[in-house]
C-alpha positions in Angstrom: 0.0 0.0 0.0 2.8 2.5 1.0 4.7 1.4 -2.1 1.7 2.2 -4.3 1.2 5.6 -2.7 4.9 6.5 -3.0 5.3 5.3 -6.6 2.1 6.9 -7.8 2.2 10.2 -5.9 1.2 12.3 -9.0 -1.9 10.1 -9.6 -2.8 10.2 -5.9 -2.5 14.0 -5.8 -4.7 14.3 -8.9 -7.4 12.0 -7.4 -7.4 13.8 -4.1 -7.7 17.2 -5.9 -10.7 15.9 -7.8 -12.4 14.1 -4.9 -11.7 16.2 -1.8 -13.5 19.5 -1.3 -11.2 22.3 -2.5 -10.3 25.2 -0.1 -11.7 28.6 -0.7 -14.5 27.5 -3.0 -15.9 30.3 -5.2 -18.4 32.6 -3.5 -21.0 34.1 -5.9 -21.9 37.8 -6.1 -25.6 37.2 -6.4 -26.5 40.5 -4.7 -25.8 42.5 -7.8 -29.1 42.4 -9.8 -27.5 42.8 -13.2 -25.6 39.6 -12.7 -28.3 37.3 -11.4 -29.6 34.9 -14.1 -31.5 31.7 -13.2 -31.0 30.5 -16.7 -27.3 30.4 -16.0 -27.6 28.0 -13.1 -26.2 24.5 -13.3 -27.3 23.0 -10.0 -29.2 23.8 -6.8 -28.0 22.4 -3.4 -30.2 22.9 -0.4 -32.0 25.7 -2.3 -28.7 27.5 -3.1 -27.7 28.0 -6.8 -24.4 27.1 -8.4 -23.9 29.2 -11.5 -22.1 28.5 -14.7 -19.6 31.2 -13.8 -18.9 29.6 -10.4 -18.3 26.2 -12.2 -16.0 27.9 -14.8 -14.1 29.7 -12.0 -13.7 26.4 -10.0 -12.2 24.7 -13.1 -9.8 27.6 -13.6 -8.7 27.5 -10.0 -8.2 23.7 -10.2 -6.1 24.0 -13.3 -4.0 26.7 -11.6 -3.4 24.5 -8.6 -2.4 21.5 -10.8 -0.2 23.7 -13.0 1.6 25.0 -9.9 2.0 21.4 -8.5 3.3 19.7 -11.7 5.2 22.7 -13.2 6.6 21.9 -16.7 5.1 18.4 -16.6 1.6 19.8 -16.4 -0.6 18.7 -19.3 -3.9 20.6 -19.5 -5.4 18.1 -21.9 -5.5 15.5 -19.1 -8.0 17.6 -17.3 -9.9 19.0 -20.3 -12.4 16.2 -20.3 -16.1 15.9 -19.5 -15.2 13.6 -16.6 -12.8 16.1 -15.1 -15.3 19.0 -15.4 -18.1 16.8 -13.9 -15.8 16.0 -11.0 -15.2 19.8 -10.4 -19.0 20.4 -10.4 -19.5 17.4 -8.0 -16.9 19.0 -5.7 -18.9 22.3 -5.7 -22.0 20.4 -4.9 -20.3 18.6 -2.0 -18.9 22.0 -0.8 -22.4 23.5 -0.8 -23.8 20.5 1.0 -21.0 20.9 3.6 -21.8 24.6 3.9 -25.5 23.9 4.5 -24.6 21.5 7.2 -22.2 24.0 8.8 -25.1 26.5 9.0 -27.4 23.9 10.5 -24.8 23.1 13.1 -24.3 26.8 13.8 -20.6 26.6 13.2 -19.0 30.0 13.2 -15.6 31.7 13.2 -15.1 34.8 15.3 -13.5 37.9 13.8 -10.7 37.5 16.3 -9.9 34.0 15.0 -10.2 35.2 11.4 -7.8 38.1 12.1 -5.3 35.8 13.8 -5.3 33.5 10.7 -4.7 36.4 8.3 -2.0 37.8 10.5 -0.3 34.5 10.3 0.2 34.7 6.5 3.9 35.0 5.8 5.1 38.4 4.5 2.2 40.5 5.8 3.8 41.9 8.9 6.1 45.0 8.6 9.4 45.2 10.5 7.7 47.4 13.1 5.2 44.6 13.8 2.2 46.3 12.2 0.0 44.7 9.5 1.0 45.5 5.9 -2.5 46.2 4.5 -1.2 47.4 1.1 0.8 44.2 0.6 -2.3 42.2 1.6 -4.4 44.0 -1.0 -1.7 43.5 -3.7 -1.4 39.8 -3.1 -5.2 39.4 -3.3 -5.4 41.6 -6.4 -3.0 39.3 -8.2 -5.5 36.5 -7.7 -8.4 38.5 -8.8 -9.8 38.9 -5.2 -10.7 41.7 -2.9 -10.1 41.6 0.9 -13.9 41.2 1.4 -14.1 38.3 -1.0 -11.1 36.6 0.5 -12.2 37.0 4.1 -15.6 35.7 3.3 -14.1 32.6 1.7 -11.6 32.2 4.5 -14.3 32.4 7.1 -16.3 29.8 5.2 -13.3 27.5 4.7 -12.4 27.7 8.4 -16.0 26.8 9.3 -16.0 23.8 7.0 -12.6 22.7 8.5 -14.3 22.3 11.8 -16.6 19.7 10.2 -13.8 18.1 8.3 -11.6 17.8 11.5 -14.5 16.4 13.5 -15.3 13.7 10.9 -11.7 12.7 10.2 -10.8 12.6 13.9 -13.4 9.9 14.4 -11.6 7.4 12.2 -9.9 4.4 13.8 -6.9 2.8 12.1 -6.0 -0.7 13.5 -2.3 -0.7 14.5 -2.0 -4.3 13.5 -2.7 -3.5 9.8 -0.1 -0.7 9.7 2.4 -2.9 11.6 2.0 -5.8 9.1 2.5 -3.4 6.2 5.6 -2.0 7.9 7.0 -5.5 8.4 6.7 -6.1 4.7 8.3 -2.8 3.9 11.3 -3.6 6.1 11.8 -7.2 5.2 15.3 -7.7 3.8 16.4 -10.2 1.1 20.0 -11.2 0.3 20.3 -11.1 -3.5 22.9 -11.8 -6.2 22.6 -10.6 -9.8 23.6 -12.1 -13.1 23.0 -9.9 -16.3 22.9 -11.2 -19.8 23.5 -8.2 -22.1 21.7 -8.2 -25.4 24.7 -6.8 -27.2 26.7 -10.0 -26.4 24.4 -11.9 -28.7 24.8 -9.7 -31.8 27.3 -12.0 -33.3 24.7 -14.7 -33.4 22.2 -12.7 -35.4 21.9 -13.2 -39.1 20.3 -10.4 -41.2 18.9 -10.8 -44.8 16.8 -8.7 -47.1 13.6 -10.6 -46.3 13.9 -9.7 -42.6 14.5 -6.0 -43.4 11.6 -5.9 -45.8 9.3 -7.6 -43.3 10.2 -5.2 -40.6 9.8 -2.2 -42.9 6.4 -3.3 -44.0 5.2 -4.0 -40.5 6.6 -0.8 -39.0 6.4 1.5 -42.0 4.8 4.4 -39.9 8.1 4.8 -38.1 9.6 6.1 -41.3 6.8 8.5 -42.3 7.4 12.2 -42.6 4.4 13.6 -40.8 1.7 15.8 -42.5 2.0 19.5 -41.8 -0.2 22.5 -42.0 0.0 26.2 -41.9 -3.1 27.8 -40.4 -4.9 31.0 -39.4 -6.8 31.0 -36.1 -9.0 33.2 -34.0 -9.3 33.0 -30.2 -12.2 34.4 -28.0 -11.3 34.3 -24.3 -11.9 36.2 -21.1 -9.1 38.7 -21.7 -10.5 39.6 -25.1 -14.0 40.1 -23.6 -12.8 42.0 -20.6 -11.2 44.6 -22.9 -14.6 45.4 -24.3 -16.4 45.8 -20.9 -16.7 49.1 -19.0 -18.1 49.8 -15.6 -19.8 53.1 -14.9 -20.0 55.0 -11.6 -23.7 54.2 -11.5 -22.9 50.5 -11.6 -20.4 50.8 -8.7 -22.9 52.8 -6.7 -25.7 50.2 -7.3 -23.5 47.3 -6.3 -22.3 49.2 -3.2 -25.9 50.0 -2.1 -27.2 46.5 -2.7 -24.3 44.9 -0.9 -23.9 47.3 2.0 -23.5 44.5 4.5 -20.4 43.3 2.7 -18.7 46.6 3.5 -20.0 47.1 7.0 -18.9 45.6 10.3 -21.7 45.0 12.7 -21.4 46.0 16.3 -19.1 43.7 18.3 -18.9 43.4 22.0 -16.1 42.1 24.2 -16.8 40.3 27.4 -15.3 38.2 30.1 -17.2 35.5 32.0 -16.9 33.2 35.0 -18.6 29.8 34.3 -19.9 27.6 37.0 -20.9 24.4 35.1 -24.0 22.3 35.6 -23.8 18.9 34.0 -26.7 17.6 31.9 -29.1 15.7 34.0 -27.7 17.2 37.3 -29.8 16.9 40.4 -31.7 19.8 41.9 -29.2 19.9 44.7 -26.3 20.2 42.3 -28.0 23.0 40.4 -28.7 24.8 43.6 -25.1 24.5 44.8 -23.9 25.9 41.4 -26.3 28.8 41.6 -25.2 29.5 45.2 -21.6 29.6 44.2 -22.4 32.0 41.3 -24.4 34.3 43.6 -21.5 34.3 46.1 -19.0 35.3 43.4 -21.4 38.1 42.2 -21.6 39.4 45.7 -17.8 39.6 45.9 -17.6 41.4 42.5 -20.3 44.0 43.6 -17.9 45.0 46.4 -14.7 44.9 44.2 -15.3 44.7 40.4 -11.6 44.9 39.7 -11.2 41.3 41.1 -13.0 39.8 38.1 -10.0 38.5 36.3 -8.5 37.0 39.4 -11.8 35.3 40.4 -12.2 34.0 36.9 -8.8 32.3 36.9 -9.5 30.8 40.3 -13.1 29.8 39.9 -14.2 29.6 36.2 -14.8 26.1 34.9 -14.3 27.2 31.2 -10.7 26.1 30.6 -10.4 28.1 27.4 -11.1 31.5 28.9 -10.2 31.0 32.6 -6.4 31.2 32.0 -7.2 34.6 30.2 -9.0 35.9 33.2 -12.3 35.0 31.6 -11.7 37.1 28.5 -13.7 35.9 25.4 -12.5 38.6 23.0 -14.8 40.5 20.6 -17.7 38.7 19.1 -20.8 39.6 17.1 -24.5 39.1 17.9 -25.6 35.5 17.6 -22.2 33.9 18.1 -22.9 32.9 21.7 -25.7 30.8 23.1 -29.0 32.8 23.3 -29.1 33.4 27.0 -25.5 34.6 27.0 -26.1 36.7 23.9 -29.2 38.3 25.3 -27.5 39.2 28.6 -24.5 40.8 26.9 -26.7 42.8 24.5 -28.2 44.8 27.4 -25.1 45.4 29.5 -23.2 48.7 29.6 -19.5 48.8 29.3 -17.9 47.9 32.7 -21.2 46.4 34.0 -21.3 43.0 35.6 -24.4 40.8 35.2 -26.2 38.6 37.7 -25.8 34.9 37.2 -27.1 34.0 33.7 -28.4 30.4 33.2 -27.6 28.5 30.0 -27.3 24.8 29.0 -23.7 25.0 30.2 -24.4 26.3 33.7 -24.3 29.8 35.3 -22.3 32.6 33.7 -21.2 35.8 35.4 -20.6 38.3 32.6 -18.6 41.5 32.5 -18.9 43.7 29.4 -15.3 45.0 28.7 -15.7 46.7 25.3 -17.9 47.8 22.5 -17.0 48.3 18.8 -19.8 50.2 17.1 -21.0 49.2 13.7 -18.8 50.8 10.9 -19.2 51.1 7.2 -16.4 51.5 4.7 -17.0 54.6 2.5 -17.6 54.0 -1.2 -14.4 55.9 -2.1 -12.3 53.3 -0.2 -13.8 50.3 -2.0 -14.6 51.8 -5.4 -11.7 50.2 -7.3 -12.4 46.8 -5.8 -16.1 47.0 -6.6 -15.3 48.1 -10.2 -12.9 45.2 -10.7 -15.4 42.7 -9.3 -18.2 44.0 -11.5 -16.0 44.0 -14.5 -15.0 40.4 -13.9 -18.6 39.3 -13.5 -20.0 41.3 -16.5 -17.1 40.0 -18.7 -18.1 36.4 -17.7 -21.7 37.1 -18.6 -20.8 38.9 -21.8 -18.5 36.0 -22.8 -21.6 33.8 -23.1 -23.2 36.3 -25.5 -20.1 36.8 -27.6 -19.4 33.1 -27.7 -22.7 32.5 -29.6 -21.8 35.2 -32.1 -18.3 33.8 -32.5 -19.7 30.3 -33.0 -22.3 31.4 -35.6 -20.0 33.7 -37.5 -17.1 31.3 -38.1 -19.7 28.7 -39.2 -21.7 31.0 -41.5 -18.5 32.6 -43.1 -17.1 29.2 -43.8 -14.1 30.2 -45.9 -12.7 33.1 -43.9 -12.1 34.1 -40.3 -11.8 37.8 -41.0 -15.6 38.6 -40.6 -15.6 37.1 -37.1 -12.4 39.0 -36.3 -13.9 42.3 -37.5 -17.3 41.8 -35.8 -15.8 40.8 -32.4 -12.7 43.1 -32.6 -10.3 40.1 -32.3 -6.8 39.6 -33.7 -6.3 37.0 -36.5 -3.2 34.8 -35.7 -1.1 32.4 -37.8 0.9 29.2 -37.0 3.1 26.9 -39.1 4.2 23.3 -39.1 1.2 21.9 -37.2 0.6 18.2 -37.0 -2.3 16.1 -35.8 -0.7 15.7 -32.4 0.1 18.5 -29.9 3.7 19.7 -30.0 5.3 19.9 -26.5 7.4 22.8 -27.5 4.3 24.9 -28.2 3.2 24.5 -24.6 -0.2 25.9 -23.7 -0.8 27.8 -27.0 -4.5 27.6 -27.8 -3.9 26.0 -31.2 -1.8 23.2 -29.5 -4.9 21.4 -28.2 -5.9 17.9 -29.2 -9.6 18.8 -29.7 -8.8 21.7 -31.9 -6.2 19.7 -34.0 -8.7 16.9 -34.5 -11.2 19.4 -35.9 -8.5 21.0 -38.0 -7.3 17.8 -39.6 -10.6 16.7 -41.1 -11.1 15.9 -44.8 -13.3 19.0 -45.2 -10.9 21.4 -43.5 -7.9 20.0 -45.4 -9.4 19.8 -48.9 -11.8 22.7 -48.9 -9.9 24.8 -46.4 -13.1 25.6 -44.5 -13.2 27.1 -41.0 -13.4 24.6 -38.2 -16.3 24.9 -35.8 -15.7 26.9 -32.6 -13.8 24.6 -30.2 -13.6 25.1 -26.4 -10.0 24.4 -25.5 -10.2 25.8 -21.9 -12.7 27.4 -19.6 -14.0 30.5 -21.3 -11.7 30.0 -24.3 -13.0 29.3 -27.8 -10.8 28.8 -30.9 -11.6 28.4 -34.6 -9.1 27.9 -37.4 -8.6 27.1 -41.1 -5.8 25.5 -43.0 -4.0 27.8 -45.4 -1.5 25.3 -46.8 -1.1 21.5 -46.3 1.6 18.8 -46.8 0.3 15.2 -46.6 2.1 12.3 -45.0 5.1 11.0 -47.0 6.7 7.7 -46.4 10.4 7.3 -47.1 11.5 4.3 -49.2 13.2 1.3 -47.8 16.4 2.2 -49.5 16.4 5.7 -47.8 16.0 4.1 -44.4 17.8 0.8 -44.9 20.6 1.6 -42.3 17.9 2.5 -39.6 15.9 -0.6 -40.4 19.0 -2.9 -40.2 19.9 -1.5 -36.8 16.4 -2.0 -35.5 16.2 -5.6 -36.7 19.6 -6.3 -35.2 18.5 -4.9 -31.9 15.2 -6.8 -32.0 16.9 -10.1 -32.7 19.7 -9.8 -30.1 17.2 -8.9 -27.4 15.1 -11.9 -28.3 18.2 -14.1 -28.1 19.2 -12.6 -24.7 15.7 -13.2 -23.3 15.6 -16.8 -24.6 19.0 -17.6 -23.1 17.9 -16.0 -19.8 14.7 -17.9 -19.6 16.5 -21.2 -20.4 19.1 -20.5 -17.6 16.3 -19.6 -15.1 14.6 -22.9 -15.8 17.8 -24.8 -15.2 18.7 -22.9 -12.0 15.3 -23.7 -10.5 16.1 -27.4 -11.0 19.7 -27.2 -9.9 21.2 -24.4 -7.8 24.3 -22.9 -9.2 25.8 -19.6 -7.8 28.6 -19.4 -10.4 28.6 -16.2 -12.4 26.4 -14.3 -10.0 27.7 -11.1 -8.4 28.3 -10.2 -4.8 25.5 -10.5 -2.2 23.4 -7.3 -1.8 20.7 -6.8 0.8 17.6 -5.0 -0.4 14.2 -4.1 1.0 11.3 -1.9 -0.1 12.6 0.9 2.0 16.3 0.4 1.1 16.3 0.1 -2.7 18.9 2.6 -3.8 20.2 1.7 -7.3 17.4 -0.7 -8.1 15.0 -0.2 -11.0 11.3 -0.7 -10.2 10.7 -3.9 -12.3 13.7 -5.7 -10.7 12.8 -4.6 -7.2 9.2 -5.7 -7.6 10.3 -9.1 -9.0 12.7 -9.7 -6.1 10.3 -8.7 -3.4 7.4 -10.6 -4.9 9.3 -13.8 -5.5 8.2 -17.0 -3.7 10.8 -17.6 -1.0 9.2 -20.6 0.7 12.2 -22.5 -0.6 15.7 -21.0 -0.7 17.6 -20.2 -2.8 14.9 -18.8 -5.0 15.4 -17.5 -8.5 13.6 -14.8 -10.6 14.2 -13.3 -14.1 13.4 -9.8 -15.4 13.7 -8.4 -18.9 15.5 -5.0 -18.5 14.5 -1.8 -20.3 17.8 -1.7 -22.1 17.2 -5.2 -23.7 19.2 -7.1 -21.1 17.9 -10.1 -19.1 18.6 -10.1 -15.4 18.6 -13.2 -13.2 18.4 -12.8 -9.4 19.4 -15.4 -6.8 17.7 -14.9 -3.4 19.6 -16.7 -0.6 18.2 -15.3 2.6 15.1 -13.5 4.0 15.0 -11.8 7.3 13.2 -9.1 9.2 15.0 -5.9 10.0 16.6 -6.1 13.5 16.2 -2.4 14.3 12.8 -1.2 13.0 12.7 2.5 12.2 10.2 3.8 14.8 9.8 7.2 13.1 9.0 5.6 9.7 6.6 3.2 11.3 4.8 6.0 13.0 4.6 7.9 9.6 3.2 4.8 7.9 0.6 4.4 10.7 -0.3 8.0 10.0 -0.6 7.2 6.2 -3.1 4.5 6.9 -5.0 6.8 9.2 -5.1 9.5 6.6 -6.4 7.2 3.9 -9.2 5.9 6.1 -10.0 9.5 7.3 -10.3 10.7 3.7 -12.6 7.7 2.9 -14.7 8.6 5.9 -15.0 12.2 4.9 -16.0 11.3 1.3 -18.7 9.0 2.7 -20.0 11.8 4.9 -20.1 14.2 2.0 -22.2 11.7 0.0 -24.7 11.5 2.9 -24.9 15.3 3.0 -25.6 15.5 -0.7 -28.6 13.2 -0.3 -29.7 15.4 2.7 -29.3 18.6 0.6 -31.7 17.4 -2.2 -29.3 18.2 -5.0 -31.0 19.3 -8.2 -29.1 19.3 -11.5 -30.2 21.7 -14.2 -30.1 21.4 -17.9 -26.9 23.4 -18.4 -24.9 20.9 -16.4 -26.3 18.0 -18.3 -24.8 19.1 -21.6 -21.5 17.6 -20.5 -22.9 14.5 -19.1 -24.5 13.3 -15.9 -22.9 14.5 -12.7 -22.3 12.1 -9.8 -24.4 13.2 -6.8 -25.4 10.1 -5.0 
């Protein structure tokens, strides 16, 4: 299991990214009336809508994460599939179902906790210890976010993390399972190697014209000169659309007015408390004793209010706040239990309450501070609002222009210029294109398998008609036409005779090496013979330096019920390797740290499975409804 996880890390990372709820899921701006459009919805979860823009944004964010993770090895085509897009939508549905459950469970994150989290972001504290607000805004702006958007998403993410932690913490991983896997990882085998090199059999190979002709006819495509095309192409993407969108002062004012709460901070109160707990189901006598103790403490505080912190440290049974002298920090209305919340709301600053009963016991509350409601002026947030509106309007306008783009390149079948003129787009050219993407062209829009497939059709090649509009990425359409074309040309046998002869020689000598190796392996299994083998080497799954994967797997999987044991492996270089296993033993000094890490790996896998199962249950509870837009790419998994 550990071997699979380690040897398939890229695959595991991809699966986890697709399956596990992504952090900072997109939060829609449904408050702005010009942007709301029920026809643009793709799904509803617990009555809340997921829009096409949110789905597109989530796809872009996932591609950005994967591009950052894999670097130069990132291949966008791998994720540009209906299955990958459906998985992203399924994640959004799961995230909304989780959010709905968090609301039902009344999970909340205080402003103080949110602030501490943001202050912990590296690079946002100046040398004098103050918060670098300008750097904060710049970093968010580079990601297309405003502070309000980011803080809203962060608060939601932290709330969901509470659910995630609670579910995963409930997972139990049997130690015996991890111990057995660790034993297999640490098992050592004493091995000797004998290699038969293919090149040593070259002198035994006989080549004739019939062999060369047969290889050439069977593998003729190896000697083809690929077809090539020079093209014109036109791209419609978010950047091109955004350049055509403007935002008026009236738009900004309208958005600001309709989303006033987003730019206002409600009144917050700071309080300290002393809690005398009463357990659920406590007797009347216990409740009376707790109330009497609370009354006694209030009496002391009426005489000397300044003793509140000291009395809280000595008497409060709330371990989280007692060490802080009872201090609970600032909090908004509705963040505490109702009885506590109601009592705090009527206190004046510096006032101490009588005992307040709640499901936890009796609270003695001191109001220590009030932050009045505040609203950011429009001038302060105008640029952020304008950027947000422009982004959303561009996304909506893209849908309108995409239809015009699609229709125009189809109707004007022999030229892309009318579409370029109508949509104010630049006509581009590219040379030496083939049917397969060229790694050196990277993420160029024309270097996409779907587009190239449409480009190299008989109609496009012979008649030089426009291709249909092809979606090569989220909010990116491309259409093209072939200007000139060179078909596939196969070189003659005489032109490539030297290459064919070398390939036949190599094929024949490899076959001879494998045959000799298999014959020797069969003989060794009948009669042990260590002659010719190299020095003894100890190998295990965790100590495999210098071993190629096929050889290591063959040695570690070999049947060792009878020793010595033999296995054979065909090497990637054409060699044949024989291995003689003479001893098997368990490591005398197990690596405690590694075993602990492997135990954690097992726990993590089980915890992830538990979380996925929980999300599936929440989806059913949330009554997911898929709308027709989502079904265009196929049915989405929502069970």
